[in-house]
N, C-alpha and C positions, 0 to 999 in steps of 0.2 A: 590138065591141071588151072583149076579157075586160081583165081588172085581173093584175097584175105577180106574180111568183111559180106556183112547180110546181102550186101546190094549184088554183088559178083554172085551169088548163090542163084541167081534168080534163071542164070542158064546154065545151069547147073541138072543133067538128066537125073543124076543120081539122088539130089536132096530137094526135096518137097517143103520148101520154106513159102510161108504167105509175107511179105516184105511191108505190105499195108499194116500190118499187125504185130508190132514187136510185145514180146514179152512182159510183165509185168515190172523184172527187176531194170530191161531197158527203160521202160517209161519214168521211173524213177529215177534213174542216173540221170536222164536227160533232164528231168525239173530239177532234179541237183544242182545240175552243170548252169544252166539256165539263171537260177537264185543267185549262184557263183560268180555269174558273170554279171550279174545286176552290181549286188554287193561289189567285188572290185572295178565296177565302171564308175559306182557311184565314192568309193574311197579314192579313186584317181582324181574326182574332178574336189575332191576336198571335203565332199560330205560326211558325217558322222559314220559308222557302219560297226554294227555290232557282229564280231564272228564268232562261232563255237567252237570250241577247242575239241578237235579230229581224232583226241586220244577218247575222250566222252562219248563220243556219237558214232554210231554206225551211219552207212546212207539212206538207211530206212527210220534213222531218225531213233533208234534205242539206245539207251543210255547203259552205258560198260563202266565198271569201274567203279561204282557205287553200291551202297550195301546198310 
Protein backbone atom coordinates (compact mmCIF):
# COMPACT_ATOMS: atom_id res chain seq x y z
CA UNK A 1 0.00 0.00 0.00
CA UNK A 2 1.37 3.37 -1.02
CA UNK A 3 0.76 6.65 0.79
CA UNK A 4 -1.60 9.34 -0.47
CA UNK A 5 -0.45 11.89 -2.99
CA UNK A 6 1.19 12.02 -6.37
CA UNK A 7 4.75 12.00 -5.02
CA UNK A 8 4.18 8.68 -3.24
CA UNK A 9 3.06 7.04 -6.47
CA UNK A 10 6.52 7.31 -8.02
CA UNK A 11 7.48 4.09 -6.21
CA UNK A 12 4.23 2.29 -7.07
CA UNK A 13 4.88 -0.25 -9.85
CA UNK A 14 1.14 -0.48 -10.62
CA UNK A 15 0.75 3.19 -11.55
CA UNK A 16 2.49 5.09 -14.32
CA UNK A 17 2.80 8.67 -13.16
CA UNK A 18 4.98 11.49 -14.38
CA UNK A 19 5.20 13.72 -11.30
CA UNK A 20 7.19 16.32 -13.24
CA UNK A 21 4.12 17.29 -15.31
CA UNK A 22 0.96 17.70 -13.22
CA UNK A 23 -2.20 18.00 -15.29
CA UNK A 24 -3.79 21.34 -16.19
CA UNK A 25 -6.38 21.21 -13.38
CA UNK A 26 -3.64 20.79 -10.78
CA UNK A 27 -1.62 23.62 -12.33
CA UNK A 28 -4.66 25.91 -12.21
CA UNK A 29 -5.30 25.03 -8.58
CA UNK A 30 -1.65 25.64 -7.67
CA UNK A 31 -1.80 29.06 -9.38
CA UNK A 32 -5.04 29.97 -7.58
CA UNK A 33 -3.50 28.96 -4.24
CA UNK A 34 -0.42 31.10 -4.92
CA UNK A 35 -2.60 34.08 -5.84
CA UNK A 36 -4.80 33.67 -2.77
CA UNK A 37 -1.77 33.24 -0.49
CA UNK A 38 -0.34 36.48 -1.87
CA UNK A 39 -3.66 38.31 -1.38
CA UNK A 40 -4.05 37.01 2.16
CA UNK A 41 -0.49 38.06 2.97
CA UNK A 42 -1.19 41.56 1.69
CA UNK A 43 -4.45 41.73 3.66
CA UNK A 44 -2.60 40.57 6.77
CA UNK A 45 -0.18 43.51 6.59
CA UNK A 46 -3.02 45.99 6.06
CA UNK A 47 -3.06 46.47 2.29
CA UNK A 48 -6.40 46.80 0.49
CA UNK A 49 -7.21 43.57 -1.33
CA UNK A 50 -10.10 42.76 -3.67
CA UNK A 51 -11.61 39.29 -3.24
CA UNK A 52 -14.10 37.70 -5.64
CA UNK A 53 -17.20 36.06 -4.22
CA UNK A 54 -16.47 32.32 -4.30
CA UNK A 55 -20.11 31.52 -5.11
CA UNK A 56 -19.87 33.47 -8.38
CA UNK A 57 -16.62 32.01 -9.70
CA UNK A 58 -15.21 28.52 -10.05
CA UNK A 59 -11.53 27.59 -9.75
CA UNK A 60 -11.22 28.04 -13.52
CA UNK A 61 -12.65 31.57 -13.38
CA UNK A 62 -15.96 30.71 -15.02
CA UNK A 63 -18.84 32.93 -13.95
CA UNK A 64 -21.76 31.13 -12.30
CA UNK A 65 -25.19 32.31 -11.25
CA UNK A 66 -25.51 35.26 -13.58
CA UNK A 67 -27.66 35.39 -16.65
